[in-house]
ZAGULO-124607 format. One record per residue (C-alpha): z, x, y; residue in three letters; residue number from 1. Coordinates in steps of 0.5 Angstrom, whole numbers, plus 500, padded with zeros to 3 digits. Layout:
N
pt w = Z&u = X&v = Y&type = Ala&seq = NUM
...
//
This chain:
117
pt w = 500&u = 500&v = 500&type = Met&seq = 1
pt w = 498&u = 502&v = 507&type = Ile&seq = 2
pt w = 503&u = 499&v = 512&type = Ser&seq = 3
pt w = 501&u = 496&v = 518&type = Leu&seq = 4
pt w = 501&u = 501&v = 524&type = Asn&seq = 5
pt w = 500&u = 507&v = 519&type = Ala&seq = 6
pt w = 493&u = 511&v = 521&type = Lys&seq = 7
pt w = 489&u = 514&v = 517&type = Ile&seq = 8
pt w = 484&u = 518&v = 521&type = Asp&seq = 9
pt w = 477&u = 520&v = 518&type = Val&seq = 10
pt w = 473&u = 521&v = 524&type = Arg&seq = 11
pt w = 471&u = 528&v = 521&type = Arg&seq = 12
pt w = 473&u = 530&v = 514&type = Gly&seq = 13
pt w = 476&u = 526&v = 508&type = Lys&seq = 14
pt w = 482&u = 523&v = 506&type = Val&seq = 15
pt w = 483&u = 521&v = 498&type = Thr&seq = 16
pt w = 489&u = 517&v = 497&type = Ile&seq = 17
pt w = 491&u = 516&v = 489&type = Gly&seq = 18
pt w = 494&u = 510&v = 486&type = Asp&seq = 19
pt w = 500&u = 506&v = 487&type = His&seq = 20
pt w = 502&u = 510&v = 494&type = Cys&seq = 21
pt w = 506&u = 507&v = 499&type = Leu&seq = 22
pt w = 504&u = 510&v = 506&type = Ile&seq = 23
pt w = 510&u = 507&v = 511&type = Thr&seq = 24
pt w = 510&u = 505&v = 518&type = His&seq = 25
pt w = 508&u = 509&v = 524&type = Gly&seq = 26
pt w = 505&u = 515&v = 519&type = Cys&seq = 27
pt w = 499&u = 519&v = 521&type = Tyr&seq = 28
pt w = 494&u = 522&v = 516&type = Val&seq = 29
pt w = 489&u = 527&v = 519&type = Leu&seq = 30
pt w = 483&u = 530&v = 516&type = Ser&seq = 31
pt w = 481&u = 534&v = 522&type = His&seq = 32
pt w = 484&u = 538&v = 528&type = Asp&seq = 33
pt w = 481&u = 537&v = 535&type = Gly&seq = 34
pt w = 484&u = 544&v = 537&type = Ala&seq = 35
pt w = 482&u = 548&v = 532&type = Ala&seq = 36
pt w = 476&u = 551&v = 535&type = His&seq = 37
pt w = 480&u = 554&v = 541&type = Val&seq = 38
pt w = 484&u = 558&v = 536&type = Ile&seq = 39
pt w = 478&u = 560&v = 532&type = Asn&seq = 40
pt w = 471&u = 558&v = 534&type = Pro&seq = 41
pt w = 468&u = 558&v = 527&type = Glu&seq = 42
pt w = 473&u = 552&v = 525&type = Asp&seq = 43
pt w = 469&u = 546&v = 527&type = Asn&seq = 44
pt w = 476&u = 542&v = 525&type = Gly&seq = 45
pt w = 473&u = 538&v = 519&type = Thr&seq = 46
pt w = 478&u = 538&v = 513&type = Gly&seq = 47
pt w = 481&u = 534&v = 508&type = Tyr&seq = 48
pt w = 487&u = 531&v = 505&type = Val&seq = 49
pt w = 489&u = 529&v = 498&type = Thr&seq = 50
pt w = 495&u = 525&v = 496&type = Ile&seq = 51
pt w = 496&u = 524&v = 489&type = Gly&seq = 52
pt w = 498&u = 518&v = 485&type = Asp&seq = 53
pt w = 505&u = 514&v = 486&type = His&seq = 54
pt w = 507&u = 518&v = 493&type = Val&seq = 55
pt w = 512&u = 515&v = 498&type = Phe&seq = 56
pt w = 511&u = 518&v = 505&type = Ile&seq = 57
pt w = 516&u = 516&v = 510&type = Gly&seq = 58
pt w = 516&u = 512&v = 517&type = Val&seq = 59
pt w = 513&u = 516&v = 522&type = Asn&seq = 60
pt w = 511&u = 522&v = 518&type = Ala&seq = 61
pt w = 505&u = 526&v = 520&type = Val&seq = 62
pt w = 500&u = 529&v = 514&type = Val&seq = 63
pt w = 496&u = 535&v = 517&type = Met&seq = 64
pt w = 489&u = 537&v = 515&type = Arg&seq = 65
pt w = 487&u = 541&v = 509&type = Asn&seq = 66
pt w = 493&u = 539&v = 505&type = Val&seq = 67
pt w = 495&u = 536&v = 498&type = Thr&seq = 68
pt w = 501&u = 532&v = 496&type = Ile&seq = 69
pt w = 502&u = 532&v = 489&type = Gly&seq = 70
pt w = 503&u = 526&v = 485&type = Ser&seq = 71
pt w = 510&u = 523&v = 484&type = His&seq = 72
pt w = 512&u = 526&v = 491&type = Ser&seq = 73
pt w = 517&u = 523&v = 496&type = Ile&seq = 74
pt w = 516&u = 525&v = 504&type = Ile&seq = 75
pt w = 521&u = 524&v = 508&type = Gly&seq = 76
pt w = 521&u = 520&v = 515&type = Ala&seq = 77
pt w = 519&u = 524&v = 521&type = Gly&seq = 78
pt w = 516&u = 530&v = 517&type = Ser&seq = 79
pt w = 510&u = 534&v = 519&type = Val&seq = 80
pt w = 506&u = 536&v = 512&type = Val&seq = 81
pt w = 503&u = 542&v = 514&type = Asn&seq = 82
pt w = 502&u = 545&v = 507&type = Lys&seq = 83
pt w = 501&u = 543&v = 500&type = Asp&seq = 84
pt w = 506&u = 540&v = 497&type = Ile&seq = 85
pt w = 507&u = 540&v = 489&type = Pro&seq = 86
pt w = 508&u = 534&v = 484&type = Glu&seq = 87
pt w = 515&u = 531&v = 483&type = Gly&seq = 88
pt w = 519&u = 534&v = 489&type = Val&seq = 89
pt w = 522&u = 531&v = 495&type = Val&seq = 90
pt w = 520&u = 534&v = 501&type = Ala&seq = 91
pt w = 522&u = 533&v = 509&type = Ala&seq = 92
pt w = 522&u = 536&v = 516&type = Gly&seq = 93
pt w = 518&u = 539&v = 521&type = Asn&seq = 94
pt w = 515&u = 544&v = 518&type = Pro&seq = 95
pt w = 516&u = 541&v = 512&type = Ile&seq = 96
pt w = 520&u = 544&v = 506&type = Lys&seq = 97
pt w = 522&u = 542&v = 499&type = Ile&seq = 98
pt w = 529&u = 539&v = 498&type = Leu&seq = 99
pt w = 529&u = 537&v = 491&type = Lys&seq = 100
pt w = 525&u = 537&v = 485&type = Glu&seq = 101
pt w = 525&u = 531&v = 481&type = Leu&seq = 102
pt w = 526&u = 530&v = 473&type = Thr&seq = 103
pt w = 521&u = 528&v = 468&type = Lys&seq = 104
pt w = 519&u = 523&v = 466&type = Pro&seq = 105
pt w = 517&u = 521&v = 473&type = Tyr&seq = 106
pt w = 519&u = 514&v = 475&type = Lys&seq = 107
pt w = 513&u = 510&v = 479&type = Pro&seq = 108
pt w = 514&u = 507&v = 485&type = Leu&seq = 109
pt w = 514&u = 499&v = 484&type = Pro&seq = 110
pt w = 508&u = 495&v = 484&type = Lys&seq = 111
pt w = 512&u = 489&v = 488&type = Lys&seq = 112
pt w = 519&u = 490&v = 491&type = His&seq = 113
pt w = 524&u = 485&v = 489&type = Lys&seq = 114
pt w = 527&u = 480&v = 494&type = Ser&seq = 115
pt w = 533&u = 482&v = 498&type = Val&seq = 116
pt w = 536&u = 475&v = 498&type = Glu&seq = 117
//
């Protein structure tokens, strides 16, 4: 599920999102970098983002170009994902760092959330 007000920006580049992911409110997923040519004139800013299966991305996280987030990983709210994240970890921060490895077998994200009544 991609929440309202989450933005998947593919003006240049490619974003691939796996099955049963949850990208929450206010997240940005960017497949390009508009300022890359200032740092390196050879870099046109085009890139990619690959998000595996059963990935949770917390509120207001930003996923930068040229990163892969492995399946069954959890990205904390407000994080800036500026490097690859392996499968089965909890990662958070700005810049992002791995906080915990999850134990196998991984539990999938629920396909339907339970009522809180």
